[in-house]
mmCIF file of the C-alpha atoms, coordinates in Angstrom:
data_MODEL
# 
_entry.id   MODEL 
# 
loop_
_atom_site.group_PDB 
_atom_site.id 
_atom_site.type_symbol 
_atom_site.label_atom_id 
_atom_site.label_alt_id 
_atom_site.label_comp_id 
_atom_site.label_asym_id 
_atom_site.label_entity_id 
_atom_site.label_seq_id 
_atom_site.pdbx_PDB_ins_code 
_atom_site.Cartn_x 
_atom_site.Cartn_y 
_atom_site.Cartn_z 
_atom_site.occupancy 
_atom_site.B_iso_or_equiv 
_atom_site.pdbx_formal_charge 
_atom_site.auth_seq_id 
_atom_site.auth_comp_id 
_atom_site.auth_asym_id 
_atom_site.auth_atom_id 
_atom_site.pdbx_PDB_model_num 
ATOM 1   C CA . MET A 1 1   ? 103.400 102.576 3.936   1.00 0.00 ? 1   MET A CA 1 
ATOM 2   C CA . GLN A 1 2   ? 106.210 100.393 2.647   1.00 0.00 ? 2   GLN A CA 1 
ATOM 3   C CA . PHE A 1 3   ? 105.009 97.559  4.871   1.00 0.00 ? 3   PHE A CA 1 
ATOM 4   C CA . TRP A 1 4   ? 101.531 97.835  3.324   1.00 0.00 ? 4   TRP A CA 1 
ATOM 5   C CA . ARG A 1 5   ? 102.937 97.588  -0.180  1.00 0.00 ? 5   ARG A CA 1 
ATOM 6   C CA . ARG A 1 6   ? 105.172 94.686  0.795   1.00 0.00 ? 6   ARG A CA 1 
ATOM 7   C CA . ASP A 1 7   ? 102.183 92.771  2.243   1.00 0.00 ? 7   ASP A CA 1 
ATOM 8   C CA . ARG A 1 8   ? 100.122 93.325  -0.885  1.00 0.00 ? 8   ARG A CA 1 
ATOM 9   C CA . ARG A 1 9   ? 102.951 92.155  -3.137  1.00 0.00 ? 9   ARG A CA 1 
ATOM 10  C CA . MET A 1 10  ? 103.106 88.859  -1.232  1.00 0.00 ? 10  MET A CA 1 
ATOM 11  C CA . ASP A 1 11  ? 99.831  87.867  -2.869  1.00 0.00 ? 11  ASP A CA 1 
ATOM 12  C CA . LYS A 1 12  ? 100.250 85.812  -6.017  1.00 0.00 ? 12  LYS A CA 1 
ATOM 13  C CA . ARG A 1 13  ? 99.780  87.864  -9.174  1.00 0.00 ? 13  ARG A CA 1 
ATOM 14  C CA . LEU A 1 14  ? 99.965  87.012  -12.830 1.00 0.00 ? 14  LEU A CA 1 
ATOM 15  C CA . THR A 1 15  ? 101.456 89.264  -15.467 1.00 0.00 ? 15  THR A CA 1 
ATOM 16  C CA . VAL A 1 16  ? 98.897  89.367  -18.264 1.00 0.00 ? 16  VAL A CA 1 
ATOM 17  C CA . SER A 1 17  ? 97.736  91.606  -21.077 1.00 0.00 ? 17  SER A CA 1 
ATOM 18  C CA . TRP A 1 18  ? 93.955  91.449  -21.248 1.00 0.00 ? 18  TRP A CA 1 
ATOM 19  C CA . ASP A 1 19  ? 91.436  93.902  -22.668 1.00 0.00 ? 19  ASP A CA 1 
ATOM 20  C CA . ALA A 1 20  ? 88.788  95.144  -20.275 1.00 0.00 ? 20  ALA A CA 1 
ATOM 21  C CA . VAL A 1 21  ? 85.961  97.659  -19.948 1.00 0.00 ? 21  VAL A CA 1 
ATOM 22  C CA . LEU A 1 22  ? 85.475  99.864  -16.886 1.00 0.00 ? 22  LEU A CA 1 
ATOM 23  C CA . LYS A 1 23  ? 81.876  101.035 -16.488 1.00 0.00 ? 23  LYS A CA 1 
ATOM 24  C CA . ALA A 1 24  ? 81.412  104.106 -14.280 1.00 0.00 ? 24  ALA A CA 1 
ATOM 25  C CA . THR A 1 25  ? 77.932  104.909 -13.003 1.00 0.00 ? 25  THR A CA 1 
ATOM 26  C CA . PHE A 1 26  ? 77.461  108.407 -11.595 1.00 0.00 ? 26  PHE A CA 1 
ATOM 27  C CA . VAL A 1 27  ? 74.206  109.885 -10.324 1.00 0.00 ? 27  VAL A CA 1 
ATOM 28  C CA . GLY A 1 28  ? 72.281  110.635 -13.506 1.00 0.00 ? 28  GLY A CA 1 
ATOM 29  C CA . PHE A 1 29  ? 74.532  108.994 -16.106 1.00 0.00 ? 29  PHE A CA 1 
ATOM 30  C CA . GLU A 1 30  ? 76.953  106.201 -16.873 1.00 0.00 ? 30  GLU A CA 1 
ATOM 31  C CA . ASP A 1 31  ? 79.755  105.682 -19.351 1.00 0.00 ? 31  ASP A CA 1 
ATOM 32  C CA . ILE A 1 32  ? 82.432  103.128 -20.199 1.00 0.00 ? 32  ILE A CA 1 
ATOM 33  C CA . MET A 1 33  ? 86.135  103.323 -20.869 1.00 0.00 ? 33  MET A CA 1 
ATOM 34  C CA . THR A 1 34  ? 88.479  100.732 -22.330 1.00 0.00 ? 34  THR A CA 1 
ATOM 35  C CA . VAL A 1 35  ? 91.443  99.677  -20.205 1.00 0.00 ? 35  VAL A CA 1 
ATOM 36  C CA . THR A 1 36  ? 94.176  97.046  -20.257 1.00 0.00 ? 36  THR A CA 1 
ATOM 37  C CA . VAL A 1 37  ? 94.759  94.648  -17.365 1.00 0.00 ? 37  VAL A CA 1 
ATOM 38  C CA . SER A 1 38  ? 98.466  94.153  -16.679 1.00 0.00 ? 38  SER A CA 1 
ATOM 39  C CA . ASN A 1 39  ? 98.593  92.221  -13.370 1.00 0.00 ? 39  ASN A CA 1 
ATOM 40  C CA . PHE A 1 40  ? 95.862  89.922  -12.118 1.00 0.00 ? 40  PHE A CA 1 
ATOM 41  C CA . GLY A 1 41  ? 95.381  88.673  -8.562  1.00 0.00 ? 41  GLY A CA 1 
ATOM 42  C CA . LEU A 1 42  ? 92.508  87.507  -6.377  1.00 0.00 ? 42  LEU A CA 1 
ATOM 43  C CA . LYS A 1 43  ? 92.394  90.837  -4.551  1.00 0.00 ? 43  LYS A CA 1 
ATOM 44  C CA . GLY A 1 44  ? 92.766  93.167  -7.514  1.00 0.00 ? 44  GLY A CA 1 
ATOM 45  C CA . VAL A 1 45  ? 94.404  94.154  -10.766 1.00 0.00 ? 45  VAL A CA 1 
ATOM 46  C CA . LEU A 1 46  ? 96.724  96.747  -12.251 1.00 0.00 ? 46  LEU A CA 1 
ATOM 47  C CA . LEU A 1 47  ? 95.080  98.658  -15.093 1.00 0.00 ? 47  LEU A CA 1 
ATOM 48  C CA . TYR A 1 48  ? 96.489  100.927 -17.784 1.00 0.00 ? 48  TYR A CA 1 
ATOM 49  C CA . THR A 1 49  ? 94.334  103.676 -19.252 1.00 0.00 ? 49  THR A CA 1 
ATOM 50  C CA . ASP A 1 50  ? 94.890  106.926 -21.104 1.00 0.00 ? 50  ASP A CA 1 
ATOM 51  C CA . ASN A 1 51  ? 92.500  108.940 -18.901 1.00 0.00 ? 51  ASN A CA 1 
ATOM 52  C CA . LEU A 1 52  ? 90.741  108.888 -15.543 1.00 0.00 ? 52  LEU A CA 1 
ATOM 53  C CA . SER A 1 53  ? 87.527  110.634 -16.491 1.00 0.00 ? 53  SER A CA 1 
ATOM 54  C CA . VAL A 1 54  ? 84.301  109.930 -18.338 1.00 0.00 ? 54  VAL A CA 1 
ATOM 55  C CA . LEU A 1 55  ? 82.215  112.753 -19.768 1.00 0.00 ? 55  LEU A CA 1 
ATOM 56  C CA . ASN A 1 56  ? 84.411  115.282 -17.887 1.00 0.00 ? 56  ASN A CA 1 
ATOM 57  C CA . GLN A 1 57  ? 83.764  113.526 -14.548 1.00 0.00 ? 57  GLN A CA 1 
ATOM 58  C CA . HIS A 1 58  ? 86.965  112.415 -12.801 1.00 0.00 ? 58  HIS A CA 1 
ATOM 59  C CA . LEU A 1 59  ? 86.784  108.931 -11.309 1.00 0.00 ? 59  LEU A CA 1 
ATOM 60  C CA . MET A 1 60  ? 88.663  109.873 -8.125  1.00 0.00 ? 60  MET A CA 1 
ATOM 61  C CA . ILE A 1 61  ? 88.330  113.610 -7.510  1.00 0.00 ? 61  ILE A CA 1 
ATOM 62  C CA . LYS A 1 62  ? 84.652  113.700 -6.656  1.00 0.00 ? 62  LYS A CA 1 
ATOM 63  C CA . ARG A 1 63  ? 82.851  113.911 -3.341  1.00 0.00 ? 63  ARG A CA 1 
ATOM 64  C CA . GLU A 1 64  ? 80.568  111.068 -4.423  1.00 0.00 ? 64  GLU A CA 1 
ATOM 65  C CA . LYS A 1 65  ? 82.569  108.325 -6.100  1.00 0.00 ? 65  LYS A CA 1 
ATOM 66  C CA . PRO A 1 66  ? 80.956  106.475 -9.001  1.00 0.00 ? 66  PRO A CA 1 
ATOM 67  C CA . ASP A 1 67  ? 79.953  102.840 -8.861  1.00 0.00 ? 67  ASP A CA 1 
ATOM 68  C CA . LEU A 1 68  ? 82.611  101.013 -10.891 1.00 0.00 ? 68  LEU A CA 1 
ATOM 69  C CA . ARG A 1 69  ? 82.224  97.668  -12.651 1.00 0.00 ? 69  ARG A CA 1 
ATOM 70  C CA . LEU A 1 70  ? 85.135  96.006  -14.458 1.00 0.00 ? 70  LEU A CA 1 
ATOM 71  C CA . THR A 1 71  ? 84.626  93.405  -17.191 1.00 0.00 ? 71  THR A CA 1 
ATOM 72  C CA . ILE A 1 72  ? 87.836  91.576  -18.118 1.00 0.00 ? 72  ILE A CA 1 
ATOM 73  C CA . TYR A 1 73  ? 88.060  89.528  -21.308 1.00 0.00 ? 73  TYR A CA 1 
ATOM 74  C CA . THR A 1 74  ? 90.364  86.590  -20.529 1.00 0.00 ? 74  THR A CA 1 
ATOM 75  C CA . PRO A 1 75  ? 91.149  83.528  -22.658 1.00 0.00 ? 75  PRO A CA 1 
ATOM 76  C CA . SER A 1 76  ? 89.127  81.496  -20.110 1.00 0.00 ? 76  SER A CA 1 
ATOM 77  C CA . GLY A 1 77  ? 86.051  83.705  -20.296 1.00 0.00 ? 77  GLY A CA 1 
ATOM 78  C CA . GLU A 1 78  ? 84.738  87.006  -18.961 1.00 0.00 ? 78  GLU A CA 1 
ATOM 79  C CA . ILE A 1 79  ? 85.231  88.209  -15.411 1.00 0.00 ? 79  ILE A CA 1 
ATOM 80  C CA . ASP A 1 80  ? 82.740  90.820  -14.239 1.00 0.00 ? 80  ASP A CA 1 
ATOM 81  C CA . SER A 1 81  ? 83.050  92.421  -10.803 1.00 0.00 ? 81  SER A CA 1 
ATOM 82  C CA . ARG A 1 82  ? 82.448  95.633  -8.917  1.00 0.00 ? 82  ARG A CA 1 
ATOM 83  C CA . VAL A 1 83  ? 85.747  97.352  -8.130  1.00 0.00 ? 83  VAL A CA 1 
ATOM 84  C CA . GLU A 1 84  ? 87.180  100.320 -6.283  1.00 0.00 ? 84  GLU A CA 1 
ATOM 85  C CA . ILE A 1 85  ? 90.210  102.367 -7.249  1.00 0.00 ? 85  ILE A CA 1 
ATOM 86  C CA . ARG A 1 86  ? 92.868  102.260 -4.522  1.00 0.00 ? 86  ARG A CA 1 
ATOM 87  C CA . TRP A 1 87  ? 95.590  104.358 -6.159  1.00 0.00 ? 87  TRP A CA 1 
ATOM 88  C CA . TYR A 1 88  ? 96.762  105.753 -9.465  1.00 0.00 ? 88  TYR A CA 1 
ATOM 89  C CA . THR A 1 89  ? 99.877  107.319 -10.915 1.00 0.00 ? 89  THR A CA 1 
ATOM 90  C CA . TRP A 1 90  ? 101.046 108.630 -14.275 1.00 0.00 ? 90  TRP A CA 1 
ATOM 91  C CA . SER A 1 91  ? 103.638 106.491 -16.066 1.00 0.00 ? 91  SER A CA 1 
ATOM 92  C CA . CYS A 1 92  ? 105.923 108.730 -18.132 1.00 0.00 ? 92  CYS A CA 1 
ATOM 93  C CA . GLU A 1 93  ? 107.504 105.615 -19.618 1.00 0.00 ? 93  GLU A CA 1 
ATOM 94  C CA . LYS A 1 94  ? 104.210 104.206 -20.925 1.00 0.00 ? 94  LYS A CA 1 
ATOM 95  C CA . ASN A 1 95  ? 102.436 107.560 -21.328 1.00 0.00 ? 95  ASN A CA 1 
ATOM 96  C CA . LEU A 1 96  ? 99.420  106.053 -19.515 1.00 0.00 ? 96  LEU A CA 1 
ATOM 97  C CA . PHE A 1 97  ? 97.850  106.057 -16.069 1.00 0.00 ? 97  PHE A CA 1 
ATOM 98  C CA . GLU A 1 98  ? 98.597  103.042 -13.891 1.00 0.00 ? 98  GLU A CA 1 
ATOM 99  C CA . VAL A 1 99  ? 95.574  102.299 -11.707 1.00 0.00 ? 99  VAL A CA 1 
ATOM 100 C CA . GLY A 1 100 ? 95.472  99.900  -8.764  1.00 0.00 ? 100 GLY A CA 1 
ATOM 101 C CA . VAL A 1 101 ? 91.990  98.425  -8.391  1.00 0.00 ? 101 VAL A CA 1 
ATOM 102 C CA . ASN A 1 102 ? 90.523  96.112  -5.703  1.00 0.00 ? 102 ASN A CA 1 
ATOM 103 C CA . PHE A 1 103 ? 87.768  93.636  -6.470  1.00 0.00 ? 103 PHE A CA 1 
ATOM 104 C CA . ILE A 1 104 ? 84.526  93.669  -4.496  1.00 0.00 ? 104 ILE A CA 1 
ATOM 105 C CA . ASN A 1 105 ? 83.200  90.086  -4.207  1.00 0.00 ? 105 ASN A CA 1 
ATOM 106 C CA . LEU A 1 106 ? 85.222  88.752  -7.158  1.00 0.00 ? 106 LEU A CA 1 
ATOM 107 C CA . LEU A 1 107 ? 84.491  85.083  -6.549  1.00 0.00 ? 107 LEU A CA 1 
ATOM 108 C CA . GLU A 1 108 ? 80.755  85.537  -6.031  1.00 0.00 ? 108 GLU A CA 1 
ATOM 109 C CA . ASN A 1 109 ? 79.891  85.064  -9.714  1.00 0.00 ? 109 ASN A CA 1 
ATOM 110 C CA . ASN A 1 110 ? 83.298  84.398  -11.291 1.00 0.00 ? 110 ASN A CA 1 
ATOM 111 C CA . ARG A 1 111 ? 84.726  81.371  -9.471  1.00 0.00 ? 111 ARG A CA 1 
ATOM 112 C CA . PRO A 1 112 ? 84.780  78.957  -12.480 1.00 0.00 ? 112 PRO A CA 1 
ATOM 113 C CA . VAL A 1 113 ? 86.665  81.426  -14.699 1.00 0.00 ? 113 VAL A CA 1 
ATOM 114 C CA . VAL A 1 114 ? 89.067  82.457  -11.928 1.00 0.00 ? 114 VAL A CA 1 
ATOM 115 C CA . ASP A 1 115 ? 89.770  78.801  -11.097 1.00 0.00 ? 115 ASP A CA 1 
ATOM 116 C CA . ARG A 1 116 ? 90.575  78.102  -14.760 1.00 0.00 ? 116 ARG A CA 1 
ATOM 117 C CA . ILE A 1 117 ? 92.930  81.091  -14.837 1.00 0.00 ? 117 ILE A CA 1 
ATOM 118 C CA . LEU A 1 118 ? 94.783  80.181  -11.636 1.00 0.00 ? 118 LEU A CA 1 
ATOM 119 C CA . ASN A 1 119 ? 94.922  76.439  -12.312 1.00 0.00 ? 119 ASN A CA 1 
ATOM 120 C CA . GLY A 1 120 ? 95.005  76.306  -16.085 1.00 0.00 ? 120 GLY A CA 1 
ATOM 121 C CA . ARG A 1 121 ? 97.067  77.262  -19.057 1.00 0.00 ? 121 ARG A CA 1 
ATOM 122 C CA . GLU A 1 122 ? 97.057  80.984  -18.337 1.00 0.00 ? 122 GLU A CA 1 
ATOM 123 C CA . TYR A 1 123 ? 98.743  80.337  -14.999 1.00 0.00 ? 123 TYR A CA 1 
ATOM 124 C CA . GLU A 1 124 ? 101.436 78.161  -16.584 1.00 0.00 ? 124 GLU A CA 1 
ATOM 125 C CA . ALA A 1 125 ? 102.010 80.686  -19.372 1.00 0.00 ? 125 ALA A CA 1 
ATOM 126 C CA . ALA A 1 126 ? 101.954 83.749  -17.136 1.00 0.00 ? 126 ALA A CA 1 
ATOM 127 C CA . MET A 1 127 ? 104.833 84.978  -15.046 1.00 0.00 ? 127 MET A CA 1 
ATOM 128 C CA . GLU A 1 128 ? 104.308 85.200  -11.282 1.00 0.00 ? 128 GLU A CA 1 
ATOM 129 C CA . VAL A 1 129 ? 104.893 88.624  -9.758  1.00 0.00 ? 129 VAL A CA 1 
ATOM 130 C CA . TYR A 1 130 ? 105.591 89.176  -6.062  1.00 0.00 ? 130 TYR A CA 1 
# 
């Protein structure tokens, strides 16, 4: 497992603080929750949130997982992509859940915004994380 984490950390990530909305669609209903994006990379992001459920439906502890869509509000524009939760943990220090999320087809509709982030001012202003 340590090798897996080491490989993932080799991908370039940016330390950011962006507002975002996570939309969860279950069979029969959908709801949104506000989250904060802390690390951004081409494969995924690190989110902070105060809960992992919408309308008493847990996002991870269900036989049928919800369809998740993340909209991130960056200085370069909005990024909207389907995502899947890979892991989560409770941060006693921050009093929030830390949630590791992978993008599903990030670049399909978001390439211009992502290119501006990785090649533009946000990249120069952000700190690289390995």
